[in-house]
C-alpha positions, 0 to 999 in steps of 0.5 A, spaced: 036 726 935 031 724 930 031 716 928 031 713 921 030 706 919 035 702 915 032 697 911 038 692 910 037 687 904 042 681 903 041 676 897 037 672 896 031 674 901 034 676 907 031 683 910 032 686 916 030 693 919 034 697 924 032 704 927 038 708 927 040 715 929 040 720 924 046 725 925 047 728 918 044 728 911 045 732 905 045 730 897 052 726 898 051 722 904 047 719 910 051 719 917 047 715 922 049 711 929 047 705 932 049 699 936 051 693 932 050 686 933 055 683 928 054 675 926 060 674 929 066 678 933 072 681 929 079 680 932 085 683 930 092 683 933 089 679 939 084 685 940 076 684 939 075 690 935 067 689 933 062 685 937 055 686 940 053 693 943 059 696 940 057 703 937 058 705 930 057 711 926 055 710 919 057 714 913 053 712 907 055 715 900 050 717 895 052 713 889 057 709 892 058 701 892 060 701 899 059 704 906 064 706 912 062 705 919 067 708 924 067 703 930 067 704 938 068 699 943 064 698 950 069 703 953 068 708 947 075 707 944 075 707 936 077 700 934 077 701 926 073 702 920 068 697 918 066 697 910 060 693 907 061 692 899 054 694 897 049 696 892 048 704 892 043 706 897 036 708 896 033 713 899 025 714 901 022 721 903 016 722 906 010 727 904 014 733 906 021 731 903 024 728 909 028 722 909 024 716 913 028 710 910 034 708 906 035 701 903 042 698 902 043 691 899 049 688 902 054 684 897 057 680 903 064 682 902 067 687 907 073 690 909 076 691 916 081 697 917 085 698 923 087 705 926 094 703 923 091 703 916 092 695 915 086 692 913 083 685 912 078 682 907 072 679 911 066 674 909 070 672 903 067 665 904 060 668 905 061 671 898 063 665 894 057 661 897 052 666 895 056 666 888 055 659 888 048 659 890 046 664 885 044 669 890 049 674 886 050 673 879 056 674 875 056 681 873 054 683 880 060 678 883 065 682 878 062 689 880 063 687 888 070 684 887 072 691 883 069 695 888 073 691 893 079 692 890 078 700 889 076 701 896 083 697 898 087 702 893 083 708 897 085 706 904 092 705 902 092 712 899 089 715 905 082 717 901 077 714 905 080 717 911 080 724 908 073 723 905 070 721 912 074 727 915 071 732 910 064 730 911 065 730 919 068 738 918 062 739 913 057 736 918 060 740 924 060 734 927 063 734 934 068 728 936 064 722 934 066 719 941 061 724 944 055 722 940 056 714 941 058 715 949 050 718 949 048 711 948 051 707 953 
């Protein structure tokens, strides 16, 4: 598999670079995988659903203000979806027209979606702090909150799951657990 660099920005000035395995690419979506290192674990119903070295398959949709990571624990069991509210992705192509880097700007708010469809908003405190400190202006604050509300409606209607399944089908991806298991 080929790798691609994710440039991850977080206002006001945090920038990280991550190497991810490129699984699929078309004009509508970038699909990658990586092992994650979250700032803190997420626990749902007494179970750790996101922690260091868990695997994620990321779906980054062109023009969308969120991405979706399908998360697998250390036993390669699906634990849920992690969605970042973010500015739309920027792609960078090399001289041959091949994707060599993509950039996202995280807007702090996140949504965790359990396999049973229940969900929990994450990092509201970080979002509020970013707004209060001026790292996110009023227009971007409003947009992020609108996107979160719309994303929740998409989760509740089943649209997010259908959208991911359509990409998996179109890409001809096998069971995603097979892709993440190779990295153990």
